[in-house]
C-alpha positions as CSV (number, residue, x, y, z in Angstrom):
1,M,96.1,142.4,131.9
2,P,96.5,145.1,130.0
3,H,92.6,146.5,129.3
4,L,92.7,149.6,127.0
5,T,89.0,151.5,126.9
6,I,88.2,153.5,123.8
7,E,85.9,156.4,124.7
8,Y,84.8,158.0,121.6
9,T,82.0,161.1,120.4
10,A,79.3,159.0,118.0
11,N,79.8,162.1,115.7
12,L,83.1,159.8,114.6
13,K,81.5,156.2,114.2
14,D,81.7,156.1,110.5
15,E,84.7,157.9,109.8
16,G,86.7,156.6,113.0
17,E,87.6,153.1,111.5
18,I,87.5,152.1,115.3
19,P,87.2,148.2,114.9
20,A,90.3,148.9,112.9
21,L,91.8,150.7,115.9
22,L,91.2,148.4,118.4
23,K,93.0,145.5,116.2
24,K,95.5,148.6,115.6
25,A,95.8,148.6,119.5
26,N,96.4,145.5,120.0
27,R,99.2,144.7,117.8
28,V,101.4,147.6,119.8
29,L,100.6,145.8,123.0
30,I,101.6,142.9,121.3
31,D,104.8,143.9,119.7
32,Q,106.1,145.3,123.4
33,G,106.8,141.7,123.4
34,S,106.7,139.5,126.9
35,V,105.8,143.2,128.8
36,F,101.7,142.3,128.2
37,P,100.7,138.7,128.3
38,I,98.9,138.2,125.0
39,G,96.1,136.1,126.3
40,G,95.6,139.3,129.0
41,I,94.7,141.8,126.5
42,R,91.4,142.7,126.3
43,S,90.3,146.1,124.3
44,R,87.0,148.0,123.8
45,A,85.5,151.0,122.3
46,I,82.7,153.3,123.7
47,A,80.6,155.3,121.6
48,I,79.9,158.9,123.8
49,T,76.5,159.4,122.6
50,D,76.1,162.4,124.6
51,W,79.0,165.2,125.0
52,C,79.8,168.6,125.0
53,I,82.9,170.3,124.4
54,A,84.5,173.5,124.9
55,D,81.6,175.8,124.0
56,G,79.4,173.5,122.4
57,E,79.0,175.1,119.1
58,D,80.5,173.2,116.8
59,D,80.8,169.9,115.8
60,Y,83.6,168.4,118.0
61,A,84.6,165.7,118.2
62,F,87.5,163.3,120.7
63,V,89.2,160.3,121.7
64,H,90.4,159.3,125.1
65,V,92.5,156.2,125.6
66,T,93.1,154.6,129.3
67,L,95.7,151.9,129.4
68,K,94.9,150.0,132.7
69,I,97.6,147.7,133.7
70,G,99.0,146.2,136.6
71,A,101.8,147.6,138.8
72,G,105.3,147.0,138.7
73,R,106.8,147.5,134.9
74,E,109.6,149.9,134.9
75,D,109.4,153.8,134.2
76,A,111.0,153.2,130.9
77,V,108.8,149.9,129.7
78,K,105.5,151.7,130.8
79,R,107.0,154.8,129.1
80,R,108.1,152.8,125.5
81,A,104.8,151.1,125.3
82,T,102.2,154.8,125.7
83,D,104.4,156.5,123.7
84,A,103.9,153.7,120.5
85,L,100.7,153.2,121.5
86,F,99.7,157.2,121.1
87,E,101.5,157.8,118.3
88,M,99.7,155.0,116.5
89,I,96.5,156.3,117.7
90,K,97.5,159.9,116.7
91,T,98.4,158.6,112.8
92,H,95.1,157.0,113.0
93,F,93.6,159.8,113.5
94,A,95.4,161.8,111.4
95,D,93.1,162.7,108.0
96,L,90.2,163.3,110.7
97,Y,92.7,165.7,112.7
98,A,93.4,167.4,109.6
99,R,89.7,168.5,108.8
100,R,88.0,169.2,111.8
101,Y,88.4,169.9,115.7
102,L,89.4,166.6,117.1
103,A,91.1,165.9,120.7
104,L,93.4,163.2,121.2
105,S,94.3,161.9,124.9
106,M,95.1,159.1,126.6
107,E,96.0,157.7,130.5
108,L,98.2,155.5,132.2
109,V,96.2,153.8,135.3
110,E,98.4,150.9,137.4
111,F,96.5,149.4,139.9
112,S,97.7,146.8,142.9
113,E,97.2,143.2,141.7
114,G,95.6,142.8,145.5
115,G,92.4,143.9,144.8
116,T,91.7,141.8,140.7
117,Y,90.2,138.6,140.7
118,K,91.1,136.9,137.2
119,H,90.2,133.8,135.9
120,N,91.2,132.8,132.1
121,N,92.3,129.9,130.0
122,L,93.5,132.5,127.4
123,H,97.3,132.6,128.6
124,A,98.0,128.8,128.0
125,K,97.4,129.3,124.1
126,F,99.9,132.0,124.1
127,R,102.7,130.1,126.2
128,K,105.7,128.9,124.7
129,S,106.4,125.9,124.9
């Protein structure tokens, strides 16, 4: 963990620079120090092809980010990470936000480790000797 899911309206596909957004998101999470194991970071983006926003009368767009992490981190640590992530998202979309109707949102989901299953050999690559 963490797992990051970015849902975005397909009308942002050409200008949203989504692959770059995913890399920036991973960098923000890595830059939190040892808060999140690098080998556990998973980011994905899902284009939403069917949507209706507000009155549905304009070419509205949205980006909604869900960050899923295991429980147990202090509130201040979670706040620093989510603040940094949301600021990066706002900066990434600032130009689009200035010229079109765009809603940006993010949520943090914590869950118990008791209900998760993992099999991952990536952690060894990033483990410090």
